[in-house]
C-alpha positions as CSV (number, residue, x, y, z in Angstrom):
1,M,37.2,50.5,113.1
2,V,38.8,48.2,110.5
3,P,36.9,48.2,107.2
4,E,35.6,44.8,106.0
5,D,37.6,45.0,102.8
6,I,40.9,45.0,104.6
7,R,40.2,42.4,107.3
8,D,41.4,39.6,104.9
9,F,44.7,41.5,104.6
10,F,45.2,41.5,108.4
11,A,44.2,37.8,108.6
12,A,46.8,36.9,106.0
13,S,49.4,39.2,107.6
14,G,48.9,37.6,111.0
15,S,49.5,34.2,109.5
16,V,52.6,35.4,107.6
17,A,54.0,37.1,110.7
18,G,53.6,33.9,112.8
19,A,55.4,31.9,110.1
20,L,58.2,34.4,109.8
21,I,58.7,34.5,113.6
22,G,58.9,30.7,113.6
23,L,61.5,30.8,110.8
24,L,63.4,33.6,112.7
25,F,63.6,31.4,115.7
26,V,65.2,28.7,113.5
27,A,67.6,31.2,112.1
28,I,68.6,32.4,115.5
29,S,69.2,28.9,116.7
30,V,71.4,28.2,113.7
31,A,73.3,31.5,114.3
32,S,73.4,31.1,118.1
33,D,77.2,30.7,118.3
34,R,77.6,34.0,116.5
35,L,75.1,35.7,118.8
36,A,76.7,34.4,122.0
37,R,80.2,35.6,121.3
38,E,81.5,38.5,123.2
39,E,83.5,40.0,120.3
40,A,82.7,43.4,118.8
41,G,80.6,42.2,115.8
42,S,78.4,40.0,117.9
43,Q,76.3,42.9,119.3
44,L,75.4,43.9,115.7
45,H,74.2,40.3,115.1
46,R,72.1,40.5,118.3
47,I,70.6,43.8,117.2
48,R,69.8,42.4,113.8
49,A,68.0,39.4,115.4
50,A,66.1,41.7,117.8
51,A,65.2,44.1,115.1
52,A,63.8,41.3,112.9
53,L,61.8,40.0,115.9
54,A,60.5,43.5,116.8
55,A,59.4,44.1,113.2
56,F,57.7,40.7,112.9
57,T,56.1,40.9,116.4
58,N,54.8,44.4,115.6
59,A,53.2,43.1,112.4
60,L,51.7,40.1,114.2
61,A,50.2,42.0,117.1
62,V,48.8,44.8,115.0
63,S,47.3,42.3,112.5
64,L,45.7,40.2,115.3
65,F,44.3,43.2,117.1
66,A,42.9,44.5,113.8
67,L,40.8,41.3,113.6
68,I,39.1,41.8,117.0
69,P,35.7,43.4,116.6
70,G,35.6,47.0,117.9
71,H,38.2,49.7,118.0
72,K,41.3,47.8,118.9
73,I,43.8,48.6,116.1
74,G,44.5,52.2,117.2
75,P,45.6,51.3,120.8
76,A,47.5,48.3,119.5
77,A,49.3,50.4,116.9
78,I,50.2,52.9,119.6
79,A,51.4,50.3,122.1
80,M,53.4,48.3,119.6
81,G,54.9,51.4,118.0
82,T,56.0,52.6,121.5
83,V,57.5,49.2,122.3
84,G,59.4,49.4,119.0
85,L,60.7,52.8,119.8
86,V,62.0,51.7,123.2
87,F,63.7,48.8,121.5
88,I,65.5,51.1,119.0
89,T,66.5,53.4,121.7
90,A,68.1,50.5,123.6
91,A,69.8,49.2,120.4
92,L,71.3,52.6,119.7
93,L,72.4,53.0,123.3
94,S,74.0,49.6,123.1
95,L,75.9,50.5,119.9
96,I,77.1,53.8,121.5
97,R,78.1,52.1,124.8
98,L,80.2,49.5,122.9
99,R,81.6,52.2,120.6
100,Q,80.3,50.4,117.5
101,V,78.9,53.5,115.8
102,R,81.2,53.6,112.7
103,W,81.0,53.8,109.0
104,D,80.8,50.0,108.6
105,T,77.7,50.0,110.8
106,L,76.0,52.6,108.8
107,R,73.8,50.1,107.0
108,D,72.6,48.8,110.4
109,G,71.9,52.4,111.5
110,V,69.9,53.0,108.3
111,F,67.6,50.0,109.2
112,L,67.2,51.3,112.7
113,V,66.3,54.7,111.4
114,G,63.8,53.0,109.0
115,L,62.2,51.3,112.0
116,V,62.1,54.6,113.9
117,I,60.2,56.2,111.1
118,T,57.9,53.2,110.8
119,F,57.1,53.1,114.5
120,V,56.6,56.9,114.8
121,V,54.2,57.0,111.9
122,Q,52.4,54.0,113.4
123,V,52.0,55.7,116.8
124,I,50.7,58.8,115.1
125,D,48.2,56.9,112.9
126,G,47.2,54.7,115.8
127,A,46.4,57.9,117.8
128,Y,44.3,59.2,114.8
129,V,42.5,55.9,114.6
130,A,41.8,55.8,118.3
131,A,40.5,59.4,118.2
132,Q,38.5,59.0,115.0
133,P,37.6,55.3,114.6
134,D,35.4,55.8,111.6
135,D,38.2,57.3,109.5
136,T,39.6,54.3,107.5
137,G,42.5,56.2,105.9
138,D,44.8,55.8,108.8
139,V,43.9,52.1,109.1
140,N,45.1,51.7,105.5
141,T,48.4,53.5,106.5
142,I,48.8,51.1,109.4
143,A,48.3,48.2,106.9
144,I,51.1,49.6,104.8
145,L,53.3,49.8,107.8
146,V,52.7,46.2,108.5
147,I,54.1,45.5,105.0
148,V,57.1,47.7,105.8
149,C,57.7,45.8,109.0
150,F,57.8,42.5,107.0
151,L,60.3,44.0,104.5
152,I,62.6,45.3,107.3
153,G,62.3,42.1,109.3
154,I,63.1,39.9,106.3
155,A,66.2,42.1,105.4
156,R,67.4,41.9,109.0
157,A,66.9,38.2,109.2
158,W,68.8,37.8,105.9
159,E,71.7,39.7,107.3
160,L,71.5,37.7,110.5
161,I,72.0,34.4,108.7
162,G,74.8,35.8,106.6
163,G,73.0,35.9,103.3
164,P,74.9,37.4,100.4
165,S,74.7,41.2,100.0
166,F,74.8,43.0,96.7
167,G,75.4,46.6,97.5
168,F,75.3,49.0,94.5
169,T,78.5,50.8,95.4
170,R,80.4,47.5,96.0
171,E,79.2,45.9,92.7
172,A,79.8,49.1,90.6
173,T,83.4,49.3,92.0
174,A,84.0,45.6,91.3
175,F,82.6,46.0,87.8
176,I,84.8,49.0,87.0
177,R,87.9,47.2,88.4
178,S,87.2,44.1,86.3
179,R,86.7,46.2,83.1
180,R,90.1,47.9,83.8
181,R,91.8,44.5,84.2
182,D,90.2,43.3,81.0
183,A,91.5,46.4,79.3
184,G,95.0,45.9,80.7
185,E,95.0,48.9,83.0
186,P,96.1,48.6,86.7
187,A,93.1,48.1,89.0
188,D,94.3,50.6,91.6
189,K,94.8,53.5,89.1
190,G,92.7,56.6,89.8
191,S,89.6,57.3,87.8
192,P,90.0,59.5,84.6
């Protein structure tokens, strides 16, 4: 059972998820040439697009089922978490099949692992809610997972459209190199 004090959250989340899915479709249509290519990096773009869609669809479905009176959020969380796990399995098999599991795809792997953790916790909490519908603690956890899905989906969509990335390691290395150049030291010299 979804407590009354969290129903507004799920109503807002459903609206947000619908809007983000619409924007994702626009982003996919803009990036369609990159997604259609048969070169090595294209599969990563397709996985990013599908991961964003899976995360947003999960948030949408769970939020909408939470608004239906009765005990619907538990089974919805189980079903959508299971669908998400199937997607991630297919994505990982795709990367392995195309031999694209490398260090430069590590960031994509981290996002997929994040989705795995999210979906596994969602399935477990969905099972608890289905078994004990009056316990609202697991419903609150599912609400937090909806937020996590939004954050993962937004990050994947940002990478899909080629948004700038500011990684800590890359920026720290560039900062150190620029300081060395300013001090007159060669940029490729080893660290002290």
